[in-house]
Backbone bond lengths (Angstrom), bond angles and torsions (degrees), N, CA, C in turn:
res aa  C-N    CA-C-N  psi(-1)  N-CA   C-N-CA  omega(-1)  CA-C   N-CA-C  phi
1 M - - - 1.457 - - 1.528 109.30 -
2 A 1.346 117.74 128.06 1.459 121.41 -176.69 1.516 110.70 -70.89
3 A 1.340 115.23 143.04 1.462 120.41 177.99 1.516 109.72 -70.82
4 A 1.325 116.08 146.22 1.462 120.93 178.35 1.524 109.81 -67.87
5 V 1.316 115.82 140.11 1.458 121.38 178.60 1.520 108.69 -86.50
6 T 1.335 116.02 124.57 1.459 120.99 179.30 1.523 109.84 -79.03
7 E 1.304 116.36 125.80 1.461 121.29 179.68 1.525 109.69 -72.50
8 R 1.320 116.99 134.76 1.463 120.38 -179.45 1.516 111.02 -65.10
9 A 1.319 115.55 137.57 1.464 121.22 175.11 1.528 108.60 -89.72
10 L 1.327 115.53 125.29 1.455 121.61 -175.80 1.532 110.76 -120.74
11 V 1.326 115.62 160.39 1.466 121.30 171.72 1.523 108.50 -124.51
12 L 1.317 114.60 148.51 1.463 122.12 -178.70 1.520 109.47 -112.45
13 G 1.326 115.91 128.74 1.463 121.84 173.07 1.509 110.18 -115.46
14 V 1.351 116.86 136.87 1.462 121.96 -177.22 1.528 108.66 -134.59
15 D 1.324 115.47 138.66 1.468 122.00 175.08 1.522 107.61 -125.11
16 S 1.341 116.55 118.94 1.464 121.99 -177.49 1.521 109.48 -118.30
17 G 1.326 116.11 125.34 1.455 120.34 -179.66 1.510 111.98 -150.71
18 G 1.310 115.74 -163.18 1.452 120.86 -175.96 1.507 114.46 -67.69
19 S 1.334 117.35 -19.81 1.464 119.60 -179.58 1.520 112.29 -99.68
20 G 1.330 118.57 6.61 1.451 121.21 177.20 1.518 112.13 119.68
21 L 1.330 115.74 -157.79 1.462 123.18 -177.31 1.523 110.74 -111.77
22 R 1.338 114.87 145.74 1.462 121.90 166.40 1.522 107.18 -126.89
23 A 1.305 116.97 141.59 1.461 120.83 179.96 1.522 109.31 -142.17
24 V 1.343 114.97 150.08 1.457 120.26 -178.19 1.524 108.65 -152.92
25 L 1.319 116.34 152.13 1.463 122.71 174.83 1.521 109.74 -114.45
26 G 1.339 115.38 144.62 1.455 121.42 174.50 1.516 109.82 -141.95
27 G 1.319 117.09 171.06 1.447 120.96 177.89 1.511 111.85 -73.84
28 A 1.325 117.43 139.21 1.455 121.25 -178.36 1.515 112.33 -64.39
29 D 1.352 116.47 -25.91 1.467 119.42 179.69 1.519 112.43 -91.72
30 G 1.327 117.39 2.13 1.454 121.44 -179.58 1.513 114.04 80.08
31 A 1.336 117.99 -8.24 1.461 120.96 -178.11 1.526 111.79 -73.16
32 L 1.337 116.24 -34.19 1.459 120.83 177.98 1.524 108.34 -90.47
33 P 1.344 118.45 112.02 1.461 119.30 -179.57 1.519 110.83 -65.62
34 P 1.332 117.30 151.42 1.465 119.45 179.33 1.523 111.37 -56.56
35 C 1.337 115.36 142.37 1.458 120.28 177.47 1.533 108.93 -77.34
36 A 1.320 115.72 179.34 1.463 119.29 176.64 1.528 109.41 -64.58
37 P 1.332 118.19 131.93 1.468 119.43 -178.66 1.520 112.04 -70.45
38 V 1.328 115.44 156.87 1.461 121.30 171.42 1.516 107.74 -111.11
39 R 1.322 115.48 156.70 1.460 120.46 -172.37 1.519 111.18 -130.32
40 S 1.324 114.72 149.67 1.455 122.77 168.18 1.518 106.93 -122.49
41 Q 1.314 117.28 129.53 1.460 120.24 -173.50 1.519 113.74 -82.92
42 A 1.333 117.91 -11.40 1.467 120.28 -176.42 1.525 109.88 -92.55
43 P 1.332 118.41 123.76 1.464 119.97 176.55 1.523 110.97 -63.94
44 V 1.321 115.73 150.27 1.458 120.53 176.80 1.526 108.88 -69.82
45 R 1.334 115.87 136.19 1.467 120.66 -178.13 1.526 111.62 -66.16
46 T 1.318 114.85 151.75 1.462 122.14 172.70 1.517 108.16 -120.18
47 G 1.334 116.61 126.92 1.458 121.45 -178.43 1.511 111.57 -122.53
48 A 1.315 115.91 -159.93 1.462 121.69 -177.25 1.525 112.09 -61.92
49 D 1.336 117.28 -29.61 1.469 121.82 179.96 1.517 112.56 -95.78
50 G 1.328 117.06 10.20 1.454 120.71 179.85 1.515 111.89 99.75
51 I 1.321 116.58 -151.31 1.456 121.73 -179.81 1.533 108.67 -63.21
52 D 1.317 116.41 127.58 1.462 122.49 -171.49 1.524 111.03 -78.04
53 A 1.340 116.87 108.71 1.463 121.65 -178.25 1.520 111.66 -63.37
54 S 1.336 117.54 -39.31 1.466 120.31 -179.06 1.524 111.06 -64.35
55 H 1.335 116.57 -41.88 1.459 119.81 -179.88 1.525 110.63 -67.08
56 M 1.353 116.81 -38.53 1.464 118.49 176.32 1.515 110.58 -61.81
57 M 1.338 116.50 -43.62 1.464 119.47 -177.87 1.523 111.16 -66.90
58 E 1.331 117.70 -36.12 1.463 121.25 177.49 1.529 110.59 -57.96
59 Q 1.310 116.49 -39.73 1.460 120.38 179.74 1.524 111.57 -80.05
60 L 1.338 115.77 -39.13 1.457 120.10 -171.93 1.521 112.77 -73.14
61 A 1.338 118.35 -38.53 1.463 121.10 -174.57 1.535 112.80 -56.60
62 P 1.344 119.64 -50.76 1.473 117.48 178.79 1.521 112.60 -66.25
63 M 1.325 117.88 -28.93 1.465 120.24 177.49 1.522 110.33 -66.34
64 V 1.332 116.91 -42.21 1.465 120.78 179.89 1.523 110.22 -66.22
65 R 1.319 116.32 -41.27 1.477 118.93 178.25 1.531 110.33 -62.25
66 Q 1.313 116.61 -39.77 1.467 120.03 177.40 1.526 110.72 -62.54
67 L 1.331 116.37 -42.10 1.462 120.57 179.25 1.528 111.22 -65.13
68 L 1.325 116.50 -42.08 1.465 119.86 178.87 1.525 110.82 -61.68
69 G 1.327 115.78 -39.62 1.460 118.79 177.02 1.518 111.96 -65.53
70 A 1.330 116.81 -39.68 1.466 120.28 -177.41 1.520 112.27 -70.85
71 T 1.335 117.31 -29.72 1.467 120.70 -177.21 1.517 112.72 -95.55
72 G 1.317 118.41 -1.04 1.450 120.64 179.43 1.512 114.44 87.18
73 G 1.325 117.24 12.37 1.452 121.25 174.63 1.515 113.18 85.67
74 G 1.322 114.33 175.76 1.450 122.01 -177.82 1.517 109.60 150.85
75 R 1.317 115.65 -175.25 1.465 121.76 -178.70 1.522 108.99 -114.46
76 I 1.330 115.82 123.32 1.462 120.20 -179.88 1.528 108.15 -82.18
77 V 1.313 116.39 114.21 1.465 120.54 -175.24 1.524 112.13 -97.59
78 A 1.318 117.86 -18.73 1.467 120.66 179.55 1.520 109.00 -156.04
79 A 1.330 115.44 150.20 1.461 121.29 179.01 1.509 108.94 -139.61
80 A 1.328 115.84 147.86 1.462 121.83 173.23 1.517 108.02 -132.62
81 V 1.319 115.70 128.32 1.459 122.47 -178.39 1.517 107.86 -117.50
82 G 1.314 116.34 116.93 1.458 121.64 173.33 1.514 108.90 -96.14
83 A 1.329 116.60 128.12 1.463 120.24 -175.13 1.518 111.10 -134.42
84 A 1.320 116.24 129.84 1.459 120.54 173.01 1.525 109.33 -64.00
85 G 1.320 116.66 132.87 1.460 120.86 178.25 1.511 114.63 85.26
86 L 1.333 118.92 5.20 1.463 120.49 -175.61 1.531 111.85 -59.28
87 A 1.323 117.53 -38.12 1.468 119.93 -174.28 1.517 112.02 -59.22
88 T 1.333 117.27 -38.39 1.464 120.15 -176.46 1.518 113.35 -108.24
89 L 1.338 117.47 -18.37 1.463 120.89 -174.40 1.531 112.30 -124.08
90 G 1.332 117.34 22.60 1.447 120.01 -171.08 1.509 116.73 -100.53
91 D 1.337 119.25 9.26 1.470 119.96 -175.31 1.525 112.54 -59.82
92 D 1.326 117.44 -44.92 1.461 120.43 -177.74 1.521 110.82 -67.69
93 L 1.339 116.95 -39.20 1.464 119.59 177.55 1.521 110.77 -62.19
94 R 1.325 116.80 -46.40 1.463 119.63 -178.53 1.526 111.49 -64.07
95 A 1.321 116.14 -34.67 1.465 119.89 -177.07 1.522 112.56 -76.84
96 R 1.338 118.32 -33.23 1.470 118.91 -167.90 1.522 116.28 -123.13
97 L 1.330 118.61 -26.98 1.461 118.19 -173.42 1.527 113.11 -68.82
98 P 1.338 121.05 -43.28 1.476 118.32 178.24 1.520 112.63 -56.99
99 G 1.344 117.68 -41.68 1.459 120.58 178.85 1.515 111.90 -64.73
100 A 1.331 117.39 -38.30 1.461 120.41 179.60 1.525 110.89 -66.60
101 L 1.334 117.83 -41.18 1.462 120.37 178.07 1.530 111.34 -66.01
102 A 1.330 116.45 -35.80 1.468 120.15 177.41 1.526 110.84 -67.16
103 E 1.333 116.83 -42.05 1.461 120.86 -177.27 1.521 111.91 -68.47
104 V 1.335 117.04 -43.24 1.467 119.94 -173.26 1.518 112.36 -85.29
105 F 1.331 117.62 -38.56 1.471 120.12 -173.81 1.535 113.53 -121.38
106 G 1.332 117.51 1.43 1.450 119.69 178.27 1.517 114.58 72.56
107 V 1.329 117.61 20.84 1.471 120.82 -179.04 1.525 108.58 -79.22
108 R 1.321 116.83 122.80 1.462 120.79 -176.83 1.521 113.49 -100.32
109 R 1.317 117.30 -18.32 1.459 120.27 179.46 1.524 108.51 -121.68
110 V 1.326 115.86 120.14 1.467 121.33 -176.65 1.512 109.13 -133.83
111 A 1.331 116.52 130.46 1.464 122.59 173.15 1.520 108.35 -111.09
112 L 1.326 116.22 131.99 1.461 122.30 174.32 1.525 107.05 -112.92
113 A 1.325 115.85 122.09 1.457 120.38 -172.44 1.521 110.79 -129.27
114 A 1.322 115.79 146.95 1.461 120.03 168.65 1.522 108.39 -62.36
115 D 1.329 116.41 147.68 1.463 118.35 -178.47 1.520 112.23 -62.04
116 A 1.342 117.23 -26.01 1.461 119.15 175.65 1.525 111.22 -67.32
117 V 1.336 117.30 -30.55 1.466 121.04 177.48 1.524 110.87 -73.07
118 T 1.337 117.76 -44.97 1.458 118.52 176.38 1.533 110.35 -65.45
119 G 1.346 116.53 -32.94 1.461 119.28 174.09 1.518 111.53 -62.22
120 Y 1.334 115.67 -40.46 1.462 120.20 177.57 1.524 110.20 -63.50
121 A 1.339 116.27 -49.21 1.463 120.36 -178.54 1.525 111.32 -60.94
122 G 1.319 116.87 -38.14 1.459 119.37 178.69 1.511 112.45 -68.42
123 A 1.329 116.94 -36.76 1.461 120.90 -176.53 1.520 112.78 -79.40
124 L 1.339 116.99 -48.73 1.468 121.20 -171.81 1.520 114.09 -115.77
125 G 1.321 118.35 -13.93 1.456 119.51 -176.08 1.515 110.80 75.52
126 A 1.315 116.07 -143.87 1.468 120.92 -175.32 1.523 110.03 -107.27
127 R 1.324 116.33 62.88 1.455 120.30 174.41 1.524 108.97 -137.08
128 P 1.344 117.97 156.68 1.461 119.74 -178.30 1.526 111.43 -63.11
129 G 1.313 115.55 147.03 1.447 119.35 178.04 1.512 111.52 161.75
130 A 1.331 115.43 -160.00 1.458 122.08 179.55 1.516 108.99 -147.29
131 V 1.307 116.08 141.03 1.462 122.82 176.96 1.520 108.22 -124.56
132 V 1.318 115.77 126.51 1.466 121.65 175.98 1.519 107.93 -105.89
133 A 1.320 116.71 121.64 1.463 122.64 177.66 1.515 108.01 -103.90
134 A 1.331 116.31 110.31 1.460 122.10 -173.62 1.518 109.96 -117.36
135 G 1.316 115.66 109.67 1.457 121.30 176.73 1.508 108.90 -140.77
136 T 1.342 117.02 -129.93 1.462 120.26 172.79 1.519 109.53 -57.68
137 G 1.336 116.84 -44.60 1.459 122.81 172.07 1.506 110.01 -106.69
138 L 1.332 115.96 -172.00 1.459 119.58 -179.98 1.520 109.37 -149.40
139 I 1.333 115.02 129.68 1.458 121.06 178.00 1.514 107.99 -147.29
140 A 1.310 116.13 148.03 1.466 120.97 174.72 1.514 108.73 -125.82
141 M 1.329 114.98 148.38 1.454 121.88 175.99 1.520 107.82 -131.67
142 G 1.309 115.90 130.83 1.452 120.50 177.14 1.513 110.23 -131.38
143 T 1.319 116.17 157.60 1.461 120.24 177.85 1.512 110.68 -155.28
144 D 1.331 115.11 148.56 1.463 122.34 168.23 1.527 109.73 -105.38
145 L 1.320 116.45 13.81 1.467 126.93 -178.64 1.532 112.70 74.54
146 T 1.338 116.80 8.51 1.470 119.04 170.30 1.520 111.48 -112.90
147 G 1.318 118.37 -19.64 1.458 123.20 178.68 1.513 109.31 -166.89
148 W 1.331 115.58 170.82 1.468 121.58 -177.77 1.525 110.54 -104.93
149 R 1.323 115.72 146.93 1.459 122.92 172.62 1.531 107.29 -119.23
150 R 1.329 116.70 99.59 1.464 121.00 177.50 1.534 108.43 -91.80
151 V 1.329 115.87 133.53 1.463 120.80 -178.51 1.529 108.97 -130.96
152 D 1.322 115.90 128.99 1.467 125.42 178.58 1.522 110.23 60.55
153 G 1.325 117.46 -151.63 1.454 120.54 -168.98 1.513 111.54 79.01
154 W 1.348 117.03 25.50 1.464 120.78 -174.77 1.526 113.24 -93.51
155 G 1.319 117.53 9.88 1.467 119.50 176.73 1.516 112.73 91.21
156 H 1.331 115.49 163.92 1.466 119.62 -170.43 1.518 113.71 -71.63
157 L 1.345 119.03 -16.92 1.463 120.34 178.44 1.526 112.01 -86.94
158 L 1.315 117.73 -33.74 1.470 121.05 -174.02 1.523 113.18 -112.57
159 G 1.303 118.35 -8.20 1.459 119.32 -176.59 1.507 112.00 -170.27
160 D 1.353 116.66 -132.83 1.462 123.51 -174.51 1.529 110.46 54.48
161 C 1.327 115.74 40.17 1.467 121.20 -174.24 1.526 110.87 -67.89
162 G 1.310 116.02 129.02 1.455 121.99 -178.09 1.511 114.09 88.23
163 S 1.334 117.18 0.32 1.463 121.86 -177.45 1.527 111.59 -76.00
164 G 1.332 114.83 177.76 1.452 119.07 175.45 1.514 112.49 -61.35
165 A 1.347 116.94 -41.24 1.464 119.99 177.60 1.516 110.70 -64.57
166 W 1.328 117.32 -39.55 1.471 121.70 178.89 1.523 110.37 -64.06
167 I 1.330 117.64 -46.31 1.462 121.35 -179.96 1.522 110.76 -64.62
168 G 1.338 116.59 -44.55 1.454 119.29 179.53 1.507 112.73 -62.07
169 R 1.343 116.64 -42.31 1.463 119.93 178.35 1.524 111.20 -63.44
170 A 1.350 117.17 -42.83 1.462 120.25 179.35 1.524 110.90 -64.20
171 G 1.333 116.83 -38.38 1.460 119.53 177.70 1.519 112.40 -66.10
172 L 1.333 116.19 -40.06 1.469 119.40 178.21 1.524 111.34 -70.04
173 E 1.317 117.22 -33.73 1.470 119.21 175.43 1.525 110.14 -62.21
174 A 1.350 116.76 -41.55 1.462 119.93 177.92 1.525 111.12 -63.31
175 A 1.333 116.32 -35.31 1.462 119.66 176.57 1.526 110.70 -65.54
176 M 1.342 117.47 -42.00 1.464 120.94 178.89 1.526 111.05 -67.63
177 R 1.325 116.97 -34.67 1.462 119.84 176.48 1.535 110.95 -62.41
178 D 1.331 115.71 -40.35 1.461 118.52 177.52 1.522 110.71 -65.28
179 L 1.342 116.48 -39.69 1.462 120.36 177.14 1.525 111.33 -57.83
180 D 1.349 116.39 -40.39 1.463 121.94 -177.70 1.521 113.55 -81.41
181 G 1.338 116.71 -19.13 1.453 120.23 -173.34 1.518 113.30 83.48
182 R 1.335 116.87 20.42 1.470 120.37 177.97 1.524 110.50 -85.64
183 R 1.346 114.74 160.92 1.449 119.67 175.07 1.525 109.99 -63.95
184 G 1.339 116.51 150.65 1.452 120.96 179.11 1.506 113.93 86.54
185 G 1.319 117.20 5.24 1.451 119.82 179.28 1.517 112.39 -81.64
186 S 1.326 115.27 163.19 1.465 121.57 179.43 1.517 109.50 -136.49
187 A 1.333 115.47 116.98 1.463 119.56 177.20 1.524 110.50 -65.49
188 A 1.326 116.38 -34.92 1.466 119.53 -179.57 1.527 110.84 -65.27
189 L 1.333 117.03 -44.61 1.463 120.01 178.70 1.527 111.03 -68.26
190 R 1.317 116.26 -34.41 1.473 119.01 176.93 1.526 110.22 -62.46
191 A 1.333 117.51 -44.94 1.461 120.86 179.99 1.534 110.72 -62.87
192 R 1.335 116.10 -40.58 1.471 119.27 178.21 1.524 111.14 -64.16
193 A 1.326 116.36 -42.28 1.461 120.16 -178.52 1.523 111.05 -64.34
194 E 1.335 116.18 -41.80 1.469 119.60 179.35 1.530 110.74 -63.38
195 K 1.344 116.47 -35.60 1.459 119.95 179.89 1.527 110.64 -72.92
196 V 1.339 117.00 -42.56 1.461 120.80 -175.90 1.520 111.41 -70.25
197 F 1.326 117.27 -45.05 1.466 120.86 -173.15 1.526 112.83 -96.40
198 G 1.323 117.04 -16.20 1.449 120.79 176.06 1.520 112.93 73.95
199 G 1.302 115.72 150.33 1.460 120.05 176.26 1.524 112.54 74.86
200 P 1.327 116.64 -179.54 1.465 120.95 179.12 1.530 111.06 -62.91
201 L 1.320 116.06 140.94 1.457 120.03 -177.84 1.527 111.74 -65.50
202 A 1.322 117.26 -23.34 1.465 120.17 177.77 1.525 112.09 -63.27
203 D 1.345 117.01 -18.98 1.464 120.70 178.48 1.537 112.61 -86.20
204 L 1.342 116.95 -3.54 1.468 119.44 -175.20 1.532 113.31 -60.27
205 P 1.336 120.10 -43.49 1.467 117.96 179.92 1.528 113.25 -56.49
206 A 1.311 116.89 -37.63 1.460 119.67 179.83 1.527 111.49 -67.70
207 Q 1.341 117.05 -25.03 1.458 120.50 177.25 1.524 111.93 -80.20
208 V 1.338 116.50 -33.51 1.465 120.41 -171.05 1.521 112.87 -91.97
209 Y 1.342 117.26 -47.40 1.467 120.11 -169.69 1.526 114.74 -62.05
210 P 1.325 120.68 -38.70 1.476 118.75 -178.80 1.522 114.45 -75.24
211 R 1.337 118.13 -9.75 1.459 120.92 -173.17 1.521 111.39 -74.12
212 A 1.333 116.47 135.27 1.468 120.71 174.83 1.520 111.21 -74.05
213 D 1.342 116.88 -22.54 1.463 121.51 -179.10 1.533 111.29 -102.51
214 R 1.332 115.78 41.03 1.466 119.70 -177.81 1.530 113.72 -53.53
215 P 1.351 119.75 -44.37 1.466 117.46 179.60 1.527 113.03 -56.16
216 A 1.330 116.74 -42.23 1.462 120.03 -179.83 1.526 110.91 -67.47
217 V 1.343 117.19 -38.06 1.468 120.58 178.46 1.526 109.72 -63.39
218 L 1.331 116.51 -45.03 1.465 119.79 178.72 1.526 110.94 -63.69
219 A 1.332 116.10 -44.25 1.455 119.92 -178.07 1.528 111.93 -64.84
220 S 1.327 117.28 -25.69 1.464 119.64 -179.85 1.520 111.72 -64.25
221 F 1.336 116.48 -17.97 1.466 119.66 179.38 1.526 112.32 -90.96
222 A 1.331 118.12 -10.75 1.472 120.79 -178.60 1.536 112.08 -58.43
223 P 1.347 120.28 -42.59 1.470 118.48 177.59 1.526 113.24 -60.19
224 E 1.344 116.86 -31.33 1.463 119.57 177.42 1.526 110.73 -67.79
225 V 1.328 116.32 -36.54 1.468 119.70 175.48 1.528 108.94 -63.35
226 G 1.338 116.45 -41.79 1.459 119.78 177.86 1.519 112.20 -62.28
227 R 1.323 117.88 -41.16 1.466 120.53 -179.85 1.520 110.88 -66.73
228 C 1.328 117.32 -41.21 1.461 120.13 178.44 1.524 110.90 -64.54
229 A 1.328 116.76 -39.48 1.460 120.23 177.48 1.523 110.52 -63.22
230 A 1.330 116.78 -43.21 1.467 120.50 179.56 1.524 111.31 -64.76
231 D 1.335 116.74 -28.13 1.467 121.26 178.90 1.519 112.55 -84.43
232 G 1.340 117.24 0.08 1.460 120.70 174.39 1.510 115.97 100.35
233 D 1.329 118.86 9.14 1.464 119.45 178.65 1.533 109.23 -71.99
234 P 1.335 118.33 120.39 1.470 119.81 -174.55 1.525 113.32 -69.01
235 V 1.320 117.87 -30.88 1.466 119.60 179.71 1.522 110.28 -68.70
236 A 1.323 116.61 -45.80 1.464 120.33 178.05 1.525 110.87 -61.84
237 A 1.329 116.55 -41.87 1.465 120.07 178.01 1.518 110.78 -62.31
238 G 1.331 116.96 -37.68 1.460 120.55 178.05 1.520 112.33 -66.27
239 V 1.337 116.90 -36.79 1.468 120.59 176.42 1.523 109.96 -60.64
240 L 1.331 117.04 -44.10 1.461 120.00 -177.59 1.526 111.39 -71.85
241 R 1.325 117.55 -33.38 1.472 118.88 175.10 1.524 110.46 -64.44
242 E 1.334 116.72 -41.16 1.465 119.63 178.28 1.520 110.74 -66.48
243 A 1.328 116.88 -40.26 1.465 119.91 176.68 1.522 110.72 -60.80
244 A 1.333 117.08 -42.02 1.465 120.56 178.48 1.521 110.81 -59.87
245 G 1.330 116.63 -38.69 1.457 119.50 176.99 1.511 112.38 -63.42
246 H 1.319 116.87 -41.14 1.469 120.50 178.17 1.533 111.02 -64.69
247 I 1.323 116.79 -42.89 1.462 119.86 -179.66 1.523 110.11 -63.97
248 A 1.331 116.90 -41.19 1.458 120.36 177.90 1.525 110.80 -63.57
249 D 1.331 117.60 -41.06 1.468 120.70 176.48 1.528 110.82 -57.18
250 T 1.330 115.82 -42.57 1.460 120.76 -179.79 1.522 110.88 -64.18
251 A 1.332 116.62 -43.46 1.465 120.31 179.35 1.522 111.11 -63.15
252 V 1.331 116.59 -41.65 1.464 120.50 179.75 1.526 110.45 -60.95
253 A 1.327 116.27 -44.54 1.461 120.15 -178.20 1.519 112.18 -67.10
254 A 1.341 117.28 -29.66 1.466 120.49 -177.51 1.518 113.02 -83.29
255 C 1.325 117.69 -23.38 1.462 120.13 -176.55 1.522 111.14 -65.02
256 P 1.319 117.91 140.40 1.462 120.43 174.87 1.521 110.43 -60.15
257 P 1.324 117.57 150.43 1.470 120.37 178.46 1.525 110.86 -58.93
258 G 1.313 115.38 148.05 1.458 119.65 177.87 1.507 113.53 118.42
259 G 1.348 117.24 -22.09 1.459 119.91 173.25 1.514 114.89 93.17
260 A 1.333 118.54 -40.79 1.461 120.83 -177.42 1.526 110.14 -90.17
261 C 1.324 117.02 113.78 1.462 120.29 178.46 1.518 108.62 -160.14
262 D 1.316 115.81 166.94 1.462 121.86 174.60 1.526 108.75 -90.07
263 I 1.318 115.70 138.01 1.465 121.46 177.78 1.520 108.59 -125.28
264 S 1.325 115.67 132.86 1.454 121.04 176.23 1.523 108.69 -126.40
265 L 1.311 116.28 134.19 1.459 122.71 176.61 1.520 108.48 -106.10
266 T 1.322 116.51 130.09 1.459 120.87 -178.62 1.522 109.64 -132.92
267 G 1.325 116.25 165.84 1.455 120.63 172.75 1.514 113.46 111.50
268 G 1.314 114.64 160.04 1.453 121.60 -175.39 1.507 115.00 -66.26
269 L 1.335 118.03 -19.57 1.461 120.10 -178.61 1.523 111.62 -63.75
270 L 1.322 117.43 -25.99 1.456 120.87 -179.05 1.525 111.49 -63.97
271 K 1.329 117.28 -17.67 1.462 120.83 179.54 1.521 112.64 -69.67
272 L 1.342 117.73 -9.36 1.467 119.62 176.09 1.521 111.07 -66.03
273 G 1.309 117.05 -18.44 1.459 120.52 171.29 1.513 114.77 77.90
274 A 1.331 115.13 -152.43 1.460 122.33 -169.53 1.527 114.80 -55.37
275 P 1.332 120.80 -39.67 1.471 118.66 -178.45 1.528 113.58 -58.65
276 L 1.341 117.46 -27.13 1.459 120.77 174.59 1.521 111.78 -98.56
277 M 1.333 116.89 -43.70 1.453 120.15 -170.87 1.523 112.91 -71.34
278 E 1.316 118.65 -33.81 1.464 119.32 179.62 1.529 111.91 -64.91
279 P 1.333 119.67 -50.20 1.471 117.15 175.69 1.519 113.33 -66.16
280 L 1.347 117.63 -30.28 1.457 119.80 178.68 1.530 110.60 -67.25
281 E 1.327 117.26 -45.40 1.464 119.95 178.07 1.527 110.39 -60.29
282 A 1.331 117.18 -39.68 1.463 120.23 179.53 1.526 111.27 -64.38
283 R 1.341 115.95 -41.39 1.467 118.86 -179.74 1.519 111.55 -68.88
284 L 1.333 117.29 -39.45 1.461 120.00 178.35 1.525 111.19 -64.75
285 T 1.321 116.55 -40.11 1.466 120.14 178.03 1.518 110.58 -63.20
286 E 1.334 116.12 -39.51 1.463 120.86 179.57 1.518 111.91 -69.34
287 R 1.314 116.58 -44.60 1.464 120.79 -172.76 1.526 113.33 -85.21
288 L 1.341 116.79 -31.38 1.461 121.42 -176.61 1.535 109.67 -130.26
289 P 1.317 117.12 66.95 1.468 119.47 -173.48 1.522 114.36 -64.30
290 H 1.339 118.10 -22.94 1.460 120.63 -177.36 1.529 112.80 -98.78
291 A 1.322 117.14 0.45 1.463 120.12 179.70 1.523 110.24 -81.05
292 R 1.304 115.42 148.31 1.468 121.75 -179.91 1.517 109.03 -106.04
293 R 1.322 116.29 121.64 1.458 120.73 178.40 1.513 109.49 -82.59
294 V 1.330 116.66 125.24 1.458 120.59 -178.62 1.533 108.52 -129.80
295 P 1.325 117.47 144.27 1.470 119.39 176.18 1.519 110.39 -71.24
296 A 1.326 115.56 150.39 1.462 120.37 177.89 1.518 109.49 -66.84
297 A 1.345 116.10 130.57 1.461 120.54 179.14 1.521 111.84 -73.81
298 G 1.338 117.19 -28.01 1.458 120.44 -177.79 1.516 110.65 -165.25
299 D 1.339 115.90 -175.70 1.455 121.22 -176.91 1.535 109.86 -105.26
300 P 1.347 118.24 -176.84 1.478 119.71 -177.95 1.526 114.43 -58.98
301 L 1.327 119.05 -32.25 1.462 119.38 177.23 1.529 110.67 -67.68
302 D 1.331 116.30 -40.04 1.462 119.64 174.18 1.528 110.06 -60.73
303 G 1.333 116.06 -38.61 1.453 119.61 178.82 1.511 112.59 -65.06
304 A 1.334 117.38 -37.80 1.467 120.32 177.36 1.526 110.63 -63.35
305 V 1.338 116.59 -42.21 1.467 119.79 177.89 1.520 110.36 -62.97
306 R 1.322 116.51 -40.76 1.466 119.36 -179.88 1.528 111.26 -63.57
307 I 1.334 116.58 -43.87 1.465 119.73 179.02 1.523 110.39 -62.41
308 A 1.336 116.98 -43.56 1.467 120.42 179.34 1.529 111.13 -63.32
309 T 1.334 117.17 -40.23 1.468 120.88 179.17 1.527 110.93 -63.97
310 D 1.330 116.25 -44.74 1.467 120.21 178.37 1.530 110.87 -65.22
311 L 1.328 116.13 -37.15 1.465 119.95 178.77 1.525 110.67 -63.96
312 A 1.326 116.33 -41.69 1.466 120.40 179.37 1.523 111.82 -63.93
313 A 1.340 116.05 -33.02 1.467 120.80 -176.76 1.527 112.76 -93.63
314 N 1.330 117.54 3.97 1.471 121.72 -177.26 1.524 111.82 59.71
315 T 1.343 117.45 34.57 1.461 120.86 -179.18 1.528 112.00 -122.29
316 L 1.337 117.69 20.36 1.464 120.41 -177.81 1.527 109.78 -65.88
317 A 1.338 116.45 112.16 1.462 121.54 -177.02 1.520 112.88 -99.39
318 L 1.321 117.58 -18.57 1.462 119.53 178.02 1.525 108.96 -65.67
319 P 1.331 117.90 141.59 1.468 119.72 -173.71 1.525 112.66 -68.32
320 R 1.317 115.05 133.39 1.454 120.12 176.21 1.526 109.48 -77.00
321 D 1.319 114.34 147.38 1.458 120.45 -176.76 1.526 107.10 -152.15
322 P 1.334 119.00 135.44 1.474 119.42 -174.97 1.522 113.98 -61.61
323 R 1.313 117.69 -23.41 1.463 119.87 179.98 1.523 113.39 -107.36
324 L 1.315 117.13 -33.34 1.464 120.18 -173.16 1.518 113.24 -96.60
325 L 1.337 118.53 -35.83 1.467 121.78 178.32 1.523 108.18 -146.49
326 Y 1.327 114.72 88.18 1.452 123.13 -177.06 1.520 109.38 -95.40
327 V 1.318 117.90 130.43 1.460 122.26 -178.18 1.532 109.28 -119.22
328 A 1.319 115.43 124.29 1.472 122.00 175.11 1.523 107.50 -108.25
329 E 1.334 117.44 122.80 1.461 122.33 -178.46 1.515 109.78 -130.00
C-alpha cells in the first residue's frame, strides 16, 4: 500500500499599494524560499467603506492560483496582507477578506497589516527598533515589541516632512522666489524647473494645482534639488539639510524609549545620495548616538511573508494592534 503524500504547507504574502498588488508564496517552515512574485498593475479600489475587500479578492484569487501552479501546489496555512491605508481605511478588509481567503483557499490564519508594519518586518524582522520609509511620502514605525509608535505619514498637506514631495515643493518654492526676486530664491532651481515642466514658470501653478497626483508631481522634482545641491547650489543644499533634520526628528520620535535601538532607512528618497545622506547621518548621530544603523533586510513583501511564516508557526512576536496588525484566526 502506497504511503500518503503529505501536502506542502505554504504561506502567502501580499503587498497592496498605489501601484497595484504583489503576491508570493513560500514554505511555512521557511525551508522553501519564496517563489518569484506575481503582480497586478491595478490598485485596489477604495469606496465608502474603505479599501474594497471584494475588489482585492477579485485580483488576488487568480494571482494565488497562478502561484500555486508555478510552485507545484500545496496548502496555504497562513497569509499576511500588507495594505497602504489599512489603519484608516481597513474596515472592509478586516470584516471580509479573512473570510474570503478561508472560503476560496482554506486559509485559517490571516494577518492584515499596514504597509508600514510589513515594511518594518521586512527591514528589521521581529526585534525592537525603528524603520523610516522615505519616498514620495514619509512615515516611520517603531516598536519595543509591546506596542507600535507610528510617526508622520500624514500626507503632503499636513505632514510627510522631509519626504520627496516635501523636498520637491521646497525646491519649486525656491524657483518661484527667484522668479519674483524674493530672498531665498535659486536661479539654478528655477532653470531646472523651467526645463522639467516646460514653458514660463508663472504657468506652473496651473500645471500642479489641478492634478490629483500632486504629491507625485512634487516629488518628481526632488532629484533636481539633489542635482543642484551636488552642483553647489546653496539653496538646494539648504533644502536637503532641512529635510535631513525632519527625517531625523521622525526617527527620534519612532525609536523605543531608552536610546539604544536598531534604525533602518528605506525608500527611494535615499537615492538622492550624499547631499541628503551626509547631513542625515550627522543628525542621526547627534540625536541618537546609541542607535545602531542597519541596512534593511528586505522590503514590505518580504515582511508580509515573514509575518505569515511566524503566524503559521505561532511565533509572531510583533505586537498585534486592531488597526496596524490585525490577526484573524
